[in-house]
SEMARDREN-48102 format. One record per residue (C-alpha): residue number from 0; residue in one letter; x, y negated, z negated. Coordinates in steps of 0.5 Angstrom, whole numbers. Each point is the difference from the previous one (the first is absolute). Layout:
BEGIN
(rec NUM "A" (X Y Z)) ...
This chain:
BEGIN
(rec 0 "M" (-59 81 35)) (rec 1 "P" (-2 -7 1)) (rec 2 "A" (5 -6 -3)) (rec 3 "L" (2 -6 -1)) (rec 4 "F" (6 -4 0)) (rec 5 "A" (0 -7 -4)) (rec 6 "E" (5 -4 0)) (rec 7 "T" (-1 -3 -7)) (rec 8 "A" (-5 3 -4)) (rec 9 "L" (-2 0 -7)) (rec 10 "L" (1 6 -4)) (rec 11 "P" (-2 2 -7)) (rec 12 "D" (7 -2 -1)) (rec 13 "G" (1 -7 3)) (rec 14 "W" (1 -1 7)) (rec 15 "A" (4 4 5)) (rec 16 "E" (2 -1 7)) (rec 17 "R" (0 4 6)) (rec 18 "V" (-6 5 -4)) (rec 19 "R" (-3 5 4)) (rec 20 "I" (-6 3 -2)) (rec 21 "D" (-3 7 2)) (rec 22 "W" (-8 3 -2)) (rec 23 "D" (-4 6 2)) (rec 24 "A" (-6 0 3)) (rec 25 "A" (-4 -1 -6)) (rec 26 "G" (3 -7 -1)) (rec 27 "A" (4 2 -6)) (rec 28 "I" (7 -3 0)) (rec 29 "T" (5 6 1)) (rec 30 "S" (7 -4 0)) (rec 31 "V" (4 -7 -1)) (rec 32 "T" (6 0 1)) (rec 33 "P" (4 -7 0)) (rec 34 "N" (6 -1 5)) (rec 35 "A" (-2 4 5)) (rec 36 "A" (0 1 8)) (rec 37 "Q" (-7 -3 4)) (rec 38 "G" (1 6 4)) (rec 39 "R" (-7 1 3)) (rec 40 "A" (-4 -4 -5)) (rec 41 "E" (-6 -5 0)) (rec 42 "R" (5 -7 -2)) (rec 43 "A" (-3 -5 -4)) (rec 44 "D" (4 -6 -4)) (rec 45 "A" (-2 -1 -6)) (rec 46 "L" (-4 5 -3)) (rec 47 "L" (-5 0 -7)) (rec 48 "P" (-5 4 -4)) (rec 49 "G" (-8 -2 2)) (rec 50 "M" (-3 -3 -5)) (rec 51 "A" (-5 3 -4)) (rec 52 "N" (-7 -4 -2)) (rec 53 "V" (-1 2 -7)) (rec 54 "H" (-8 -3 0)) (rec 55 "C" (-6 -2 5)) (rec 56 "H" (-6 -1 3)) (rec 57 "A" (0 0 7)) (rec 58 "F" (-7 -2 1)) (rec 59 "Q" (2 -8 -4)) (rec 60 "R" (5 -1 6)) (rec 61 "A" (-6 -2 4)) (rec 62 "M" (-3 -5 -6)) (rec 63 "A" (8 -3 1)) (rec 64 "G" (-2 -8 1)) (rec 65 "L" (-8 0 -2)) (rec 66 "T" (1 -1 -7)) (rec 67 "E" (4 -8 1)) (rec 68 "R" (-6 -4 -2)) (rec 69 "A" (-1 -4 -7)) (rec 70 "G" (-6 3 -4)) (rec 71 "P" (-5 -5 -3)) (rec 72 "E" (3 1 -7)) (rec 73 "G" (7 3 1)) (rec 74 "D" (2 7 3)) (rec 75 "D" (4 6 -3)) (rec 76 "F" (0 7 0)) (rec 77 "W" (-6 1 -1)) (rec 78 "S" (-4 -4 5)) (rec 79 "W" (5 3 5)) (rec 80 "R" (-2 7 -2)) (rec 81 "E" (-8 -2 1)) (rec 82 "V" (2 -3 7)) (rec 83 "M" (4 7 1)) (rec 84 "Y" (-7 4 -2)) (rec 85 "R" (-4 -4 5)) (rec 86 "F" (6 1 6)) (rec 87 "L" (0 8 -1)) (rec 88 "A" (-7 0 -1)) (rec 89 "K" (0 0 9)) (rec 90 "L" (6 5 1)) (rec 91 "D" (-2 5 3)) (rec 92 "P" (4 7 1)) (rec 93 "D" (3 -2 7)) (rec 94 "Q" (1 -6 -1)) (rec 95 "I" (4 2 -7)) (rec 96 "E" (5 4 4)) (rec 97 "A" (0 -5 6)) (rec 98 "I" (3 -6 -7)) (rec 99 "A" (4 6 -2)) (rec 100 "A" (4 1 6)) (rec 101 "Q" (1 -6 2)) (rec 102 "L" (3 -1 -8)) (rec 103 "Y" (6 5 1)) (rec 104 "V" (1 -2 6)) (rec 105 "E" (3 -6 -3)) (rec 106 "M" (2 3 -7)) (rec 107 "L" (5 4 6)) (rec 108 "K" (3 -6 4)) (rec 109 "A" (0 -3 -6)) (rec 110 "G" (5 5 -4)) (rec 111 "Y" (-4 5 -4)) (rec 112 "T" (-1 7 3)) (rec 113 "A" (-4 3 -6)) (rec 114 "V" (-6 -3 -3)) (rec 115 "A" (-4 2 -7)) (rec 116 "E" (-8 -1 2)) (rec 117 "F" (-4 -2 -6)) (rec 118 "H" (-6 3 3)) (rec 119 "Y" (-7 -3 -3)) (rec 120 "L" (-5 1 6)) (rec 121 "H" (-4 6 -2)) (rec 122 "N" (-7 -2 2)) (rec 123 "D" (-4 -3 6)) (rec 124 "P" (-2 -8 -1)) (rec 125 "A" (-7 2 -3)) (rec 126 "G" (5 5 -6)) (rec 127 "R" (-2 6 3)) (rec 128 "P" (5 6 0)) (rec 129 "Y" (2 2 7)) (rec 130 "A" (-2 7 3)) (rec 131 "D" (7 1 0)) (rec 132 "R" (3 -3 -7)) (rec 133 "A" (6 0 3)) (rec 134 "E" (-2 -4 7)) (rec 135 "L" (3 -7 -3)) (rec 136 "A" (7 4 -2)) (rec 137 "N" (-1 3 7)) (rec 138 "R" (1 -6 3)) (rec 139 "I" (5 -3 -4)) (rec 140 "I" (5 6 2)) (rec 141 "A" (-2 -1 7)) (rec 142 "A" (2 -7 0)) (rec 143 "A" (7 2 -3)) (rec 144 "G" (0 6 5)) (rec 145 "A" (0 -5 6)) (rec 146 "S" (4 -5 -3)) (rec 147 "G" (5 6 -2)) (rec 148 "I" (0 -3 -7)) (rec 149 "R" (3 5 -5)) (rec 150 "L" (-6 0 -6)) (rec 151 "T" (-1 1 -7)) (rec 152 "L" (-8 0 -1)) (rec 153 "L" (-4 -2 -6)) (rec 154 "P" (-6 1 0)) (rec 155 "V" (-3 -5 -7)) (rec 156 "L" (-5 2 -5)) (rec 157 "Y" (-3 -5 -1)) (rec 158 "Q" (-7 1 -5)) (rec 159 "T" (-1 -7 -4)) (rec 160 "G" (-1 -8 0)) (rec 161 "N" (5 0 -7)) (rec 162 "F" (3 2 -5)) (rec 163 "G" (-5 4 -4)) (rec 164 "G" (-5 3 5)) (rec 165 "A" (-3 -6 3)) (rec 166 "P" (-4 1 5)) (rec 167 "A" (3 0 7)) (rec 168 "T" (-2 -7 5)) (rec 169 "E" (-4 1 6)) (rec 170 "G" (7 -3 4)) (rec 171 "Q" (3 6 -3)) (rec 172 "R" (-5 6 3)) (rec 173 "R" (5 2 6)) (rec 174 "F" (5 2 -6)) (rec 175 "L" (-3 4 -4)) (rec 176 "M" (1 8 -1)) (rec 177 "K" (-2 4 -6)) (rec 178 "T" (5 5 -3)) (rec 179 "D" (-2 6 2)) (rec 180 "A" (0 -2 8)) (rec 181 "F" (6 -4 -1)) (rec 182 "N" (5 6 -2)) (rec 183 "A" (-4 4 6)) (rec 184 "L" (2 -6 5)) (rec 185 "V" (8 -1 -2)) (rec 186 "E" (0 8 -1)) (rec 187 "S" (-3 1 8)) (rec 188 "L" (5 -6 2)) (rec 189 "A" (5 3 -3)) (rec 190 "K" (-1 7 3)) (rec 191 "A" (-2 -2 7)) (rec 192 "H" (6 -4 1)) (rec 193 "R" (6 3 -4)) (rec 194 "G" (7 0 4)) (rec 195 "R" (-3 -6 4)) (rec 196 "I" (-1 -7 -5)) (rec 197 "R" (0 0 -8)) (rec 198 "V" (-7 0 -4)) (rec 199 "G" (1 -3 -7)) (rec 200 "I" (-6 -4 -4)) (rec 201 "A" (-1 -7 -3)) (rec 202 "P" (-4 -1 -5)) (rec 203 "H" (-2 -7 2)) (rec 204 "S" (1 -3 -7)) (rec 205 "L" (-2 0 -8)) (rec 206 "R" (-6 -4 2)) (rec 207 "A" (-3 4 6)) (rec 208 "V" (2 7 -3)) (rec 209 "A" (-1 3 -8)) (rec 210 "P" (4 4 -4)) (rec 211 "E" (-3 6 2)) (rec 212 "A" (0 0 7)) (rec 213 "L" (7 -1 1)) (rec 214 "H" (2 4 -4)) (rec 215 "E" (-4 5 3)) (rec 216 "S" (3 -3 7)) (rec 217 "K" (6 1 -2)) (rec 218 "A" (0 8 -3)) (rec 219 "T" (-4 2 8)) (rec 220 "L" (6 -4 3)) (rec 221 "D" (5 5 -5)) (rec 222 "R" (-2 6 2)) (rec 223 "L" (-1 -2 7)) (rec 224 "D" (8 -3 -1)) (rec 225 "T" (3 -2 -5)) (rec 226 "T" (5 -5 4)) (rec 227 "A" (-5 -3 4)) (rec 228 "P" (-1 -8 -1)) (rec 229 "I" (-5 -4 -5)) (rec 230 "H" (-1 -7 1)) (rec 231 "V" (-4 -5 -4)) (rec 232 "H" (-1 -8 0)) (rec 233 "A" (2 -3 -7)) (rec 234 "A" (0 -7 -3)) (rec 235 "E" (0 -3 6)) (rec 236 "Q" (-5 -5 -3)) (rec 237 "T" (1 -5 -6)) (rec 238 "K" (-8 2 -1)) (rec 239 "E" (1 7 0)) (rec 240 "V" (5 1 -5)) (rec 241 "E" (-5 -5 -5)) (rec 242 "D" (-6 5 2)) (rec 243 "C" (5 6 -1)) (rec 244 "L" (1 -3 -6)) (rec 245 "A" (-7 0 -2)) (rec 246 "W" (-1 6 2)) (rec 247 "S" (6 5 -3)) (rec 248 "Q" (4 -5 -4)) (rec 249 "R" (6 1 4)) (rec 250 "R" (1 -3 7)) (rec 251 "P" (-1 4 7)) (rec 252 "V" (8 1 1)) (rec 253 "E" (1 2 -9)) (rec 254 "W" (-6 4 1)) (rec 255 "L" (3 5 6)) (rec 256 "L" (6 0 -4)) (rec 257 "D" (-3 2 -6)) (rec 258 "E" (-5 5 3)) (rec 259 "M" (2 3 7)) (rec 260 "Q" (8 0 -1)) (rec 261 "P" (2 -2 7)) (rec 262 "D" (6 3 3)) (rec 263 "Q" (4 0 6)) (rec 264 "R" (-7 2 4)) (rec 265 "W" (-3 -6 -2)) (rec 266 "A" (0 -7 4)) (rec 267 "L" (-3 -6 -4)) (rec 268 "I" (-3 -5 4)) (rec 269 "H" (1 -7 -1)) (rec 270 "C" (2 0 -8)) (rec 271 "T" (-1 -8 1)) (rec 272 "H" (-2 -1 -8)) (rec 273 "M" (4 4 -4)) (rec 274 "T" (4 -1 -7)) (rec 275 "A" (7 1 -1)) (rec 276 "D" (-1 6 -4)) (rec 277 "E" (-5 3 6)) (rec 278 "T" (6 -3 5)) (rec 279 "R" (5 5 -4)) (rec 280 "R" (-5 6 -1)) (rec 281 "L" (-1 0 8)) (rec 282 "A" (7 -1 3)) (rec 283 "A" (2 6 -6)) (rec 284 "S" (-6 5 3)) (rec 285 "G" (3 1 7)) (rec 286 "A" (-7 -3 4)) (rec 287 "V" (1 -4 6)) (rec 288 "A" (-3 -7 -1)) (rec 289 "G" (-3 -2 6)) (rec 290 "L" (0 -7 1)) (rec 291 "C" (-3 -3 6)) (rec 292 "P" (3 -9 0)) (rec 293 "T" (-5 -3 6)) (rec 294 "T" (-6 3 -3)) (rec 295 "E" (2 -1 -7)) (rec 296 "A" (1 -8 3)) (rec 297 "D" (-6 0 4)) (rec 298 "L" (-4 2 -5)) (rec 299 "G" (3 -4 -6)) (rec 300 "D" (1 6 -4)) (rec 301 "G" (7 -2 -3)) (rec 302 "F" (8 2 -1)) (rec 303 "F" (1 7 -1)) (rec 304 "P" (7 0 -6)) (rec 305 "L" (4 2 6)) (rec 306 "I" (7 -2 -3)) (rec 307 "D" (-1 2 -6)) (rec 308 "Y" (-4 8 2)) (rec 309 "L" (7 0 4)) (rec 310 "A" (4 -1 -6)) (rec 311 "A" (-3 6 -3)) (rec 312 "N" (1 4 6)) (rec 313 "G" (-7 1 2)) (rec 314 "R" (-1 2 6)) (rec 315 "F" (-5 -4 6)) (rec 316 "A" (-2 0 7)) (rec 317 "V" (-4 -5 5)) (rec 318 "G" (-7 0 3)) (rec 319 "S" (-4 -4 4)) (rec 320 "D" (-6 1 -3)) (rec 321 "S" (-6 -4 4)) (rec 322 "N" (5 -1 5)) (rec 323 "V" (1 -8 0)) (rec 324 "G" (7 2 2)) (rec 325 "I" (2 6 4)) (rec 326 "A" (9 0 -2)) (rec 327 "P" (3 4 -5)) (rec 328 "A" (6 -6 1)) (rec 329 "E" (-6 -5 -2)) (rec 330 "E" (-2 4 -6)) (rec 331 "L" (7 1 -4)) (rec 332 "R" (1 -8 4)) (rec 333 "W" (-6 -1 -5)) (rec 334 "L" (3 4 -6)) (rec 335 "E" (6 -4 -1)) (rec 336 "Y" (-3 -7 3)) (rec 337 "G" (-6 0 -6)) (rec 338 "H" (5 0 -5)) (rec 339 "R" (4 -4 3)) (rec 340 "L" (-6 -6 0)) (rec 341 "N" (-2 2 -7)) (rec 342 "R" (8 0 -4)) (rec 343 "Q" (3 -6 5)) (rec 344 "K" (6 4 1)) (rec 345 "R" (2 5 6)) (rec 346 "N" (2 7 1)) (rec 347 "L" (-3 3 -7)) (rec 348 "V" (-1 7 2)) (rec 349 "P" (5 4 -5)) (rec 350 "A" (6 2 4)) (rec 351 "A" (8 -1 -1)) (rec 352 "K" (3 -6 2)) (rec 353 "G" (2 -1 8)) (rec 354 "Q" (-6 6 1)) (rec 355 "S" (-5 -1 4)) (rec 356 "I" (-7 -2 -1)) (rec 357 "G" (-4 3 7)) (rec 358 "A" (4 6 0)) (rec 359 "K" (-1 2 -8)) (rec 360 "L" (-8 -2 1)) (rec 361 "W" (1 5 7)) (rec 362 "R" (2 5 -3)) (rec 363 "G" (-4 0 -7)) (rec 364 "A" (-6 0 4)) (rec 365 "L" (2 6 5)) (rec 366 "A" (1 4 -6)) (rec 367 "G" (-6 -3 -3)) (rec 368 "G" (-5 1 6)) (rec 369 "A" (3 7 1)) (rec 370 "Q" (-1 2 -6)) (rec 371 "A" (-7 -3 -1)) (rec 372 "L" (-3 3 6)) (rec 373 "A" (3 7 -2)) (rec 374 "Q" (4 1 7)) (rec 375 "P" (7 1 3)) (rec 376 "I" (2 -7 3)) (rec 377 "G" (3 -5 -3)) (rec 378 "A" (7 2 2)) (rec 379 "I" (4 2 6)) (rec 380 "A" (2 6 -3)) (rec 381 "P" (-1 9 1)) (rec 382 "G" (-6 1 -1)) (rec 383 "R" (-3 -7 0)) (rec 384 "H" (-5 -1 5)) (rec 385 "A" (3 -4 6)) (rec 386 "D" (-4 -6 -1)) (rec 387 "F" (6 -7 3)) (rec 388 "L" (-1 -6 2)) (rec 389 "A" (6 -2 5)) (rec 390 "L" (1 -7 0)) (rec 391 "D" (3 -4 5)) (rec 392 "R" (7 -4 -3)) (rec 393 "T" (-1 -5 7)) (rec 394 "H" (-6 -3 -3)) (rec 395 "P" (1 -6 -3)) (rec 396 "S" (-2 1 -6)) (rec 397 "L" (4 5 -1)) (rec 398 "V" (7 -3 3)) (rec 399 "G" (6 0 -3)) (rec 400 "H" (-2 5 -6)) (rec 401 "A" (2 6 -2)) (rec 402 "G" (-1 6 -5)) (rec 403 "D" (-5 -3 -5)) (rec 404 "G" (0 -8 2)) (rec 405 "L" (-5 4 6)) (rec 406 "L" (-4 2 -6)) (rec 407 "D" (0 -7 -2)) (rec 408 "A" (-1 -3 7)) (rec 409 "L" (-6 5 0)) (rec 410 "V" (-4 -2 -6)) (rec 411 "F" (3 -7 -1)) (rec 412 "A" (1 -3 7)) (rec 413 "G" (-6 3 4)) (rec 414 "G" (4 6 3)) (rec 415 "T" (-6 3 0)) (rec 416 "G" (0 -1 8)) (rec 417 "A" (7 3 0)) (rec 418 "I" (-4 7 0)) (rec 419 "R" (0 2 7)) (rec 420 "H" (-2 8 -1)) (rec 421 "V" (-3 4 -5)) (rec 422 "M" (0 8 0)) (rec 423 "V" (-5 4 -5)) (rec 424 "G" (2 7 -1)) (rec 425 "G" (5 0 6)) (rec 426 "R" (-4 -3 6)) (rec 427 "W" (-1 -7 2)) (rec 428 "V" (-5 -3 -2)) (rec 429 "V" (2 -7 3)) (rec 430 "R" (5 -1 4)) (rec 431 "D" (3 -8 2)) (rec 432 "G" (-6 -3 -4)) (rec 433 "R" (-6 3 3)) (rec 434 "H" (-4 6 -3)) (rec 435 "P" (-2 5 6)) (rec 436 "A" (-8 -1 -2)) (rec 437 "E" (0 -7 -2)) (rec 438 "E" (-4 -2 6)) (rec 439 "R" (-6 5 -1)) (rec 440 "I" (0 -1 -7)) (rec 441 "A" (-1 -7 0)) (rec 442 "E" (-5 1 5)) (rec 443 "S" (-4 3 -5)) (rec 444 "Y" (2 -4 -5)) (rec 445 "R" (-3 -6 3)) (rec 446 "A" (-7 3 2)) (rec 447 "A" (0 3 -8)) (rec 448 "I" (0 -8 -1)) (rec 449 "R" (-3 -2 6)) (rec 450 "R" (-6 4 -4)) (rec 451 "L" (0 -3 -7)) (rec 452 "A" (-1 -7 2)) 
């Protein structure tokens, strides 16, 4: 049986010393033993559970840095979206796969061991279905396989241009799919890849999916798997909230809470603009708030009401979304920093006196990410996947830190460089900071970008 011995490891009940971890051939942890002898097990220094990325649009990695030019009348989310539409119109399947593989390698090296891909490119650049409806979904699956990252694939249902069934625009034609075709795609992916990846659904948003289609797609997923995850964008922008009020007399999160009764299967992404009542109700629902602060800052979305939400025991996870930032530590840092800037105070995440803010954030995101991806991850415990980050405590950013202090340094003191090795499913996918296929994957990425120029 494969095994790993850690001098110190973050377990569900806290830090433990001299921890031996055993797992089976499928990469599932079978035993965790503190105060153990190393024996023949391989040694690691400090061990953490790997982090889940709750929200990702892989193709947007290749856009990073291309939207930072001032427009003639000022820029916002909606002008950025038009640039994104023009960019994606050029991408072919080979480029999409190459971009995703490069991104996933970068994620692994930064500390994400699993990703929920909110996958909404379905059609060719002219808006026509591929001969195989799953062509682009299979490219994402191939990219995940090449990198070794754990995948929860969320095909996106996208049908309308705004609330009330407004026609989709030309820029959205690569996303569009009728409900019957979408349900067939989800079923085919779930059956073809059962046991290898997790498949759920992502109704894009209330502006892109009518209530009837939302209910029908959920009913189809329920027939396949009543535990499969459901993710949806909600209340990212004030215009979205205003348009939803005009359509339904309710706000997006309010409508979802009333009409869909989200529970532990659901992740509501962004939720930047909520009332106090929505914040309380979302926290009480058991759903996960999927937060992407680097993207939300890049797009000028606003601040998620994190402090009040956590005070109400809300569950959260972090994601890279448009992939202008790749590291979970950066997302967690900016969750706290945004509110420090806004309130002009420090250490705002609700915690007991003397408790580590970095640890509170890291542990919360581990639990929320595992729930949102519907995977047995996020903890070093029997029955969970052997997905680990091995830290180097001799790295300058970690020297002198121990226990939760390691997490404070990782999140707030630039400690990402101290991630030395990364394991997914009992297999090292990063050793000494390098991925075994990174040069080949990077060259494919470079070739793909050159063809976009």
